[in-house]
C-alpha positions in Angstrom: -60.9 -73.6 25.1 -57.2 -73.1 24.5 -58.0 -70.3 22.0 -60.0 -68.4 24.6 -57.1 -68.6 27.1 -54.6 -67.3 24.5 -56.9 -64.4 23.7 -57.3 -63.5 27.3 -53.6 -63.6 27.8 -53.0 -61.3 24.9 -55.5 -58.8 26.2 -53.9 -58.9 29.6 -50.4 -58.2 28.1 -51.8 -55.4 26.0 -53.4 -53.8 29.1 -50.1 -53.9 31.0 -48.3 -52.3 28.0 -50.8 -49.5 27.8 -50.5 -48.8 31.5 -46.6 -48.7 31.3 -46.8 -46.2 28.4 -49.2 -44.0 30.3 -46.9 -44.1 33.4 -43.9 -43.1 31.3 -45.9 -40.1 29.8 -47.0 -39.0 33.3 -43.5 -39.3 34.8 -41.9 -37.5 31.9 -44.4 -34.6 32.1 -43.7 -34.2 35.9 -40.0 -34.1 35.3 -40.3 -31.6 32.6 -42.4 -29.2 34.7 -40.0 -29.6 37.7 -37.1 -28.7 35.5 -38.9 -25.7 33.9 -40.4 -24.2 37.1 -37.7 -25.4 39.5 -40.3 -26.8 41.9 -41.3 -23.2 43.0 -44.3 -22.6 40.9 -42.6 -19.9 38.8 -40.3 -20.3 35.9 -36.7 -20.6 36.9 -34.4 -18.1 35.3 -32.4 -19.9 32.8 -29.0 -18.5 32.4 -27.9 -18.4 28.8 -24.3 -18.4 28.2 -23.2 -16.9 24.9 -20.0 -18.6 23.8 -17.4 -16.0 22.9 -15.0 -17.4 20.3 -11.6 -16.2 21.1 -9.5 -16.5 17.9 -6.0 -17.3 19.0 -4.6 -16.0 15.8 -1.0 -17.1 15.2 0.7 -13.8 15.7 3.3 -13.8 13.1 6.4 -12.0 14.2 6.4 -9.3 11.7 9.8 -8.3 10.5 9.4 -4.9 9.1 11.3 -4.4 5.8 12.6 -0.9 5.2 11.0 0.7 2.2 13.7 1.3 -0.3 14.4 5.0 -0.8 14.7 6.2 -4.3 18.0 8.0 -4.8 17.8 8.9 -8.5 15.7 8.0 -11.5 15.3 9.3 -15.0 13.1 8.4 -18.1 15.2 10.7 -20.3 12.2 12.8 -21.4 14.5 15.8 -21.2 17.9 16.5 -19.7 17.0 18.2 -16.5 19.2 15.8 -14.6 22.3 17.1 -16.5 23.7 14.1 -18.3 26.8 14.8 -20.3 25.8 15.2 -24.0 27.4 16.3 -27.2 29.3 14.8 -30.2 33.0 14.6 -30.6 35.4 12.6 -32.7 34.5 8.9 -32.4 31.4 9.2 -30.2 27.9 10.6 -29.8 26.0 11.3 -26.5 22.4 12.6 -26.7 19.2 12.8 -24.7 16.0 13.0 -26.8 12.7 11.3 -27.3 12.8 9.5 -24.0 16.2 8.0 -24.6 19.8 8.5 -23.7 21.8 7.4 -26.8 25.5 6.5 -26.7 27.4 5.6 -29.9 31.1 4.9 -30.4 33.2 4.4 -33.5 36.8 4.8 -32.2 37.2 1.4 -30.6 37.3 2.8 -27.0 35.0 2.8 -24.1 32.6 5.8 -23.7 31.7 6.4 -20.0 28.6 8.3 -18.9 28.8 9.0 -15.2 25.7 9.7 -13.1 24.8 13.4 -13.4 24.9 16.0 -10.7 21.1 16.1 -10.9 21.0 12.9 -8.9 20.6 13.1 -5.1 24.0 11.5 -4.6 26.8 10.0 -6.7 28.5 8.0 -3.9 26.7 4.7 -3.6 27.4 1.9 -1.1 24.4 -0.4 -0.6 21.9 0.1 -3.4 19.7 -1.3 -6.1 20.1 -0.1 -9.6 17.8 -0.9 -12.5 18.6 0.0 -16.1 16.5 -0.5 -19.2 18.6 -0.6 -22.4 18.7 -1.7 -26.0 21.8 -2.5 -28.0 21.1 -1.3 -31.5 24.4 -2.1 -33.2 27.0 -4.5 -31.6 28.9 -7.7 -32.2 30.3 -10.2 -29.8 33.3 -7.9 -28.9 31.1 -4.9 -28.2 29.5 -4.4 -24.8 27.3 -2.0 -22.8 27.0 -1.9 -19.1 27.6 -0.4 -15.7 30.4 0.6 -13.4 29.5 0.4 -9.7 31.4 1.4 -6.5 34.0 3.1 -8.6 36.5 5.7 -7.5 36.6 9.2 -9.0 38.5 8.1 -12.1 37.0 4.6 -12.3 40.4 3.1 -11.8 39.0 0.9 -9.1 35.5 -0.4 -9.5 33.2 -3.3 -10.3 32.1 -3.6 -13.9 29.2 -5.5 -15.5 29.4 -6.0 -19.3 26.5 -7.1 -21.6 27.9 -8.3 -24.9 26.4 -8.3 -28.4 26.4 -12.1 -28.6 24.1 -12.6 -25.6 26.7 -13.1 -22.9 27.7 -11.1 -19.8 30.6 -10.9 -17.4 31.4 -9.3 -14.0 34.9 -8.0 -13.3 36.9 -6.0 -10.9 39.2 -3.2 -12.1 42.3 -2.0 -10.3 45.7 -0.5 -10.8 48.9 -2.4 -10.3 52.1 -0.9 -8.9 52.9 0.6 -12.3 49.5 2.2 -12.6 48.5 -0.3 -15.3 44.8 -1.0 -15.5 44.1 -4.6 -14.5 40.8 -6.5 -14.8 40.1 -9.5 -12.6 37.2 -11.7 -13.8 34.7 -12.4 -11.0 32.4 -14.0 -13.6 33.9 -15.0 -16.9 31.9 -14.3 -20.1 28.8 -16.4 -19.7 25.9 -17.0 -22.1 22.3 -16.7 -20.7 18.9 -17.2 -22.3 17.7 -14.4 -20.0 19.3 -11.8 -22.4 17.3 -10.5 -25.4 19.4 -10.2 -28.7 20.6 -7.0 -30.3 17.7 -4.8 -31.2 15.6 -6.0 -28.3 15.1 -4.3 -24.9 16.8 -5.7 -21.7 16.3 -4.7 -18.1 19.4 -5.1 -15.9 19.3 -4.9 -12.1 22.3 -4.8 -9.9 21.8 -5.0 -6.1 24.7 -4.5 -3.7 24.8 -4.9 0.0 28.0 -5.3 1.9 30.2 -7.7 0.0 27.4 -9.2 -2.0 26.3 -8.4 -5.5 23.2 -9.9 -7.1 22.7 -9.5 -10.9 19.3 -9.9 -12.5 18.6 -9.8 -16.2 15.0 -9.3 -17.3 13.8 -10.2 -13.8 15.8 -13.4 -13.6 18.7 -13.8 -11.1 21.7 -14.9 -13.1 24.5 -14.5 -10.7 25.5 -13.8 -7.1 29.0 -12.5 -6.5 30.9 -11.9 -3.2 33.9 -9.6 -3.0 35.1 -7.4 -0.1 37.4 -4.9 -1.9 35.2 -2.0 -2.8 32.6 -0.7 -0.3 31.3 2.5 -2.0 31.8 4.7 -4.9 30.2 6.2 -8.0 28.0 4.5 -10.6 28.3 5.1 -14.3 27.0 3.8 -17.7 29.3 2.8 -20.5 29.5 1.3 -24.0 32.8 -0.3 -25.1 33.7 -0.6 -28.8 35.6 -3.7 -29.6 38.0 -4.2 -32.5 35.8 -6.0 -35.1 32.7 -3.8 -35.7 32.3 -0.4 -37.3 30.2 1.1 -34.6 28.5 0.2 -31.3 25.3 2.0 -30.4 23.0 1.6 -27.4 20.0 3.5 -26.0 18.8 3.7 -22.4 15.1 4.4 -21.7 15.1 4.4 -17.9 17.3 4.2 -14.9 16.4 4.0 -11.2 18.7 3.8 -8.1 17.4 3.1 -4.7 18.7 2.0 -1.3 19.3 -1.8 -1.1 16.5 -4.1 0.1 16.8 -5.5 3.5 17.6 -8.9 2.1 19.3 -9.7 -1.2 17.8 -12.8 -2.8 20.3 -14.5 -5.0 20.1 -17.6 -7.1 
């Protein structure tokens, strides 16, 4: 008897469950059609909104850097620029085979000013890059650059590269008795950036205002500040010291341009 009652109860509960499920299906269907047809018997117009992504790009404040203007360059394939050449007692100057060669045996400096073939010889703010090779030199011999020099190079800045792998930066001027004085802005300093005698080196000097930045083979080695000389000529030189028989250097390229907007020193 108890078993029959339990079976009847289970069937009753099952019937109620089925009825509830059917009601849920019917109600859900009605709600779906109401939403689709809007209760008017015709499909409601569904407004589709296409999301337009507005990329708020961070607008970098672009600081336009002036493109450096090339003032003079030479690869020494010929002498169309008009470099001073010729041999004389104690020195040799020649342009041939893609090289400017300077050689000295008289223990004096040999100066090679920028030729008239350049656009200008009076430089204020500029960048100068020179590729050179010291072929014969000892620690007392040097090759280098004068920059912002006067007409006689009595007042100028001077960069020396020595045969022992060191360099220095100095300022030249005349005292009251017209004696040439050199003031060291950077004393002779050794640097691993320099290649030894017989190897090629690229020297870059950038000047803007009172700042000079010196790079050797692409590496910043020194930044110097001095306010005395604001403009002037540029010139190459080799200087024969007192302990070797000869100093010889070749130059394979030179380029002078206006200074970059910002000098990056080390």
